[in-house]
C-alpha positions as a printed NumPy array, in Angstrom:
array([[ -0.382, -14.196,  11.399],
       [ -2.148, -13.06 ,   8.213],
       [  0.831, -10.899,   7.232],
       [  3.223, -13.836,   7.676],
       [  1.112, -15.878,   5.257],
       [  1.074, -12.955,   2.825],
       [  4.847, -12.632,   3.067],
       [  5.159, -16.329,   2.246],
       [  2.975, -15.811,  -0.846],
       [  5.071, -12.807,  -1.889],
       [  8.334, -14.721,  -1.437],
       [  7.002, -17.797,  -3.236],
       [  5.533, -15.92 ,  -6.187],
       [  8.636, -13.804,  -6.733],
       [ 10.954, -16.828,  -6.407],
       [ 13.102, -14.967,  -3.92 ],
       [ 14.789, -16.372,  -0.857],
       [ 15.126, -14.194,   2.216],
       [ 17.172, -15.242,   5.205],
       [ 15.301, -13.021,   7.664],
       [ 11.534, -12.982,   7.996],
       [ 10.283, -10.159,  10.234],
       [  8.638, -11.405,  13.462],
       [  6.703,  -8.291,  14.389],
       [  3.494,  -7.458,  12.468],
       [  4.52 ,  -3.807,  12.017],
       [  7.938,  -4.845,  10.696],
       [  6.183,  -7.262,   8.357],
       [  3.972,  -4.482,   6.96 ],
       [  7.013,  -2.232,   6.494],
       [  8.865,  -5.048,   4.684],
       [  5.911,  -5.752,   2.364],
       [  5.441,  -2.059,   1.676],
       [  9.074,  -1.701,   0.598],
       [  8.452,  -4.376,  -2.006],
       [  5.21 ,  -2.807,  -3.258],
       [  5.706,   0.971,  -3.065],
       [  5.231,   3.306,  -6.014],
       [  7.212,   6.505,  -5.494],
       [  5.588,   9.726,  -6.684],
       [  2.657,   7.938,  -8.358],
       [ -1.094,   8.247,  -7.807],
       [ -3.964,   5.912,  -8.715],
       [ -6.717,   7.743, -10.652],
       [-10.331,   6.605, -10.442],
       [-11.535,   3.751,  -8.29 ],
       [-14.628,   3.017,  -6.263],
       [-15.448,   5.661,  -3.678],
       [-14.805,   4.703,  -0.085],
       [-16.276,   6.692,   2.765],
       [-14.332,   8.475,   3.972],
       [-12.042,   8.715,   0.945],
       [ -9.107,  10.073,   2.959],
       [ -7.75 ,  10.2  ,   6.502],
       [ -5.817,  13.116,   8.027],
       [ -3.092,  13.062,  10.692],
       [ -1.618,   9.766,   9.518],
       [  1.98 ,   9.864,  10.742],
       [  3.704,   7.525,   8.279],
       [  3.369,   5.651,   5.013],
       [  3.347,   2.251,   6.812],
       [  0.464,   3.527,   8.985],
       [ -1.419,   4.504,   5.802],
       [ -0.769,   1.082,   4.246],
       [ -1.928,  -0.729,   7.374],
       [ -5.05 ,   1.438,   7.468],
       [ -5.911,   0.405,   3.9  ],
       [ -5.027,  -3.238,   4.569],
       [ -7.441,  -3.301,   7.521],
       [-10.174,  -1.261,   5.781],
       [-12.88 ,  -3.281,   4.044],
       [-12.922,  -2.609,   0.303],
       [ -9.637,  -0.711,   0.217],
       [ -7.448,  -1.827,  -2.707],
       [ -4.888,   1.005,  -2.941],
       [ -3.603,   3.87 ,  -0.806],
       [ -1.641,   7.045,  -1.445],
       [  0.229,   8.941,   1.264],
       [  1.371,  12.56 ,   1.201],
       [  3.96 ,  13.038,   3.988],
       [  3.737,  16.84 ,   3.79 ],
       [  0.006,  16.925,   4.583],
       [  0.018,  13.59 ,   6.496],
       [ -3.029,  12.546,   4.462],
       [ -3.812,   8.974,   3.433],
       [ -6.143,   8.661,   0.431],
       [ -7.806,   5.261,   0.026],
       [ -9.16 ,   3.706,  -3.178],
       [-11.556,   0.856,  -3.873],
       [-11.747,  -1.471,  -6.875],
       [-11.468,  -0.038, -10.364],
       [ -8.582,   2.401,  -9.898],
       [ -6.322,   2.835, -12.919],
       [ -2.579,   2.277, -13.33 ],
       [ -0.328,   4.625, -11.361],
       [  0.588,   7.95 , -12.965],
       [  2.709,  10.916, -11.821],
       [  0.829,  13.355,  -9.564],
       [ -0.782,  16.291, -11.371],
       [  0.772,  19.021,  -9.237],
       [  4.411,  20.084,  -9.508],
       [  6.279,  19.595,  -6.237],
       [  3.772,  17.084,  -4.86 ],
       [  5.45 ,  14.029,  -3.355],
       [  3.322,  10.913,  -2.866],
       [  3.952,   7.3  ,  -1.883],
       [  1.426,   4.735,  -3.136],
       [  0.714,   1.062,  -2.615],
       [ -1.633,  -1.539,  -4.085],
       [ -3.091,  -4.091,  -1.692],
       [ -2.934,  -6.782,  -4.391],
       [  0.852,  -6.542,  -4.106],
       [  0.722,  -6.818,  -0.329],
       [ -1.663,  -9.792,  -0.357],
       [  0.004, -11.382,  -3.394],
       [ -3.122, -11.506,  -5.555],
       [ -1.681,  -9.493,  -8.449],
       [  1.538, -11.528,  -8.46 ],
       [ -0.128, -14.846,  -9.246]])
């Protein structure tokens, strides 16, 4: 239910009209993540969360949902090669390219998912 409300906020604040609204919560998270994903960007800094990363995360949507459900998590970065999800708290900086050559990362900000940075 919460994700449906968030989708409504996202649609309203971006002035877009979509003919299909996903019914399933997982589909909803995937839809929102497509709108909010940074490709090959990382978020430096940010408040430390404990733990600061999770291993054996099988997909980027799983990483995003983990952050969405985790208290204090405001951004997440997922490396599909290592299947690691790194979570960030408040105070992270704007996304930048990863420091290592050949590193591929997908990132998401929860303010985009919940609509708070779009208002």
